[in-house]
N, C-alpha and C positions, 0 to 999 in steps of 0.2 A: 545378487543384484536383479535377478529376474523378478524378485518380490516388488521392487520399486516400480518396474515397468508395469506389473500387474496392478499395483495400487494406483498408478497414474491413469491407467485405462479406466479403472473403476471410478475415480474422481471425475474424469472427463465425462463419463457416461451419466453421472449424477448431475453434473452441471448442465448437460444437454436436457435431461429430463426436467430439471427445475425450471429452465428457461421455457421449455415447451408448455409447462403447466400454466404459465402466465402470458403465453403468446409472444415470447421474446426470441430473438435470434441468438443462439449460444455463441456464435462467432463474435458477438459484441462484448463477450465477457472474458477478461484476462485472468489466467491462473498464475498467481505468484507462489512459487514453491518455497516455503519457509525452511531454509537450510541451516539455520543457526545451530551451532554445536554439533553439526553433522560433518562427517569426513568428506574430503574431496572426492573419494570414490563414489559416494552416494550422489553427489552433484553430477558427476560425469555419467553415472548410470541413468539419471533422470534426463540429462541432456541427450543421451543416446536414444532415449525413447521419445524425443521430440520437445522436451521442455526447454524454454528459452529464458524465462524470467525467474529470478531467484531473489528471495528476501532475507536480509540479515539484520540482526540486532546488535551484534557486538563487533566494534570496529576492528580491533586487532586481529581477531579470528577471521573476519571477513576479508581483510586486506590481504592476508596470506593466501587465501583461497582464490580471490579474484586474480591475483598475479599469476596463478598457475592454470587458470581456466582459459578456454578460447575467447578471443576478443569479442566474438559475436554474441556472447551472452549479455543479458540486460540485468543490472543489479539495482534493487530497491533497498534503501535503508528504512527499516520499519521500527527502529527503537528510538528511545529518547536521545536527542543529540545535545551534548554539552557544547556550548559556544566555542570553547577552546579546542574542540575536535572538528570544527566546521571545515577547516582546511583539508583534512584528509577525507572527510565525507564528500566534499566537492570534487576532490581529485578522483576518487575511485568509483563513485556511484552515479547511476544514470537518473535516478529519481529519489527524492527524499519525501517519504509519506508523512512525516511527523513534524512539520513546521508549525510551531504553536506560539511563536512570539516574534515580534519585529526585529529584535536584537539578533536573533538567530538568522532570520531571513537576510538581514544586511550582511552578516558575516559570510553566509553561503554565497551571496551575490558577489562580494568582494573577491573571494577565492576562486569562484567560477570564472570571474573576469581574468584573474591572473593565469588561469589554465586555458584561457581563450575558448571557453565552452559555455553553452547554455544548459542550465540544470533544471530539469522538471521537478516541480514540487506540488505536494498536496498539503492543505491546511488540516491539521488534526483538531477535531472538535470533541470536546468532552461532553458527549451527548447525554451521558447519565449523571453529569454534575458530581462526579466522584472526587473527593478531595485528594485521594491518593494517586489519581491518574493525571498524566499530562494532557494537554489539550486546551484550546481556547474555549471559553463558554460560548454557547450559540449567539447570545446577544452581542458579544464582542468580536464575532467573526467578521462583520463588515469592515471594521476599521483595519483589521489585520490584512484582509484581502486587498483593500485599497492601498495599503502600504507596500504589499508585495508587487502589485501590478506596476508600480513606479520603478522597480528595480530592473535594470536592463539585462542582467545575466541570468535571471530566473524566469521560468515559464510556468505560470500558475495553471494547473491542470484540473483541480477539483478538490474534494475533501475526503478525509479519512476519519473513521470513527470505530470505537470498540464499545459495545454495550456492557453493562455490568455482568459479571460472570454468573452463569446459571447452568445447572446440569440439564435443564429443559430448554431445548433450542427455541421453542415457541416464545419463551420469555424475552428473547432478543427482538422479536418482530416489531413491537411498538417503537423501539429505539431505532431500528433500521428505517422504519416508516418515517419517523421524525427527522432522521438524517436526510432522507430523500426529499422531504418537504422543504427542509432548510436549503438544500442545494437549489431547488427550483426557485425559491424566494430570492436567494442571492443572485442567481442568474438573471431573474426578471429585473433585478435592480441594476443590472449591467456590471456587476462586480467581477465577472469573469472575462470582461472585455468582449472580444470577438470570437471567443472559443466556441467551436462548433459542437464539441462533445465534452460535457462536464463529467469527469471521472468520479465515481463513488467507490472508494475502497472500504469494504466492510464485509465481515463474515470470515470465520476461521473454520478449523476442522469440524467443530461441533455444530455449527449453525450456518455454514455457507449456503446451503440450499434455501434456507429462509431468507438470507440476504439477497440472493438472486431474485427470489419472488418479489422482493421489495425494491428492486432496482439497482443492485450492486453491479458495477462494471468491472470491478477487480475483487477477487477473493484471495485471502492469504491462508494457504493450507500447508501445514507442516506435518503434524502427527499422522494424518490420514495417508500421507505419501511415504514418509520416512520412518514411521514408527515412533514410539515414545522416546523422549530424550532422557538420558541418564542424569 
């Protein structure tokens, strides 16, 4: 478990350095530790080293871990959400980063209301226009944001994006830059309401430093913290 503590320190150091390179404050960047398919012991080791936000893709696996972890941890759902699983997602998670359609948003809103809570959400944008990926196309994002802001139990916090896969981190840069520009345009159009800070969730283990240089406020890091998944 000392390995996880060491990895976490290394990632934080690289986050700090990436922020410094572009004159940003690293305190403005949240690290989401992607713990999917990882055992409870790994999560607890990361938590002992100061990590508080964890990201999960698989509902059943996540639900079991969440129920065994300290209540003070913050959980982000970062996988595709089937509408029929919206009830459990709204019950167990603090943020859903992958809202890509109004039908899902309405379902999450309905169940969040039943649990008497407000659920933070990000709109997932298919910035690379990849047919195999979830996410709303950039030109359709305004309508989705408008629909979400009318739902009383959801709190729209920003957007999330994943660039096309590449072994070269620099290949992700134009997509991150495009995502940041889109967020600025959407905010200028008043589509985030009175939100003071628009969250940009982008960047994973292979390219999170590039994402930070291009304005990411959340990075989703798994392999660099916990090692490769089986």
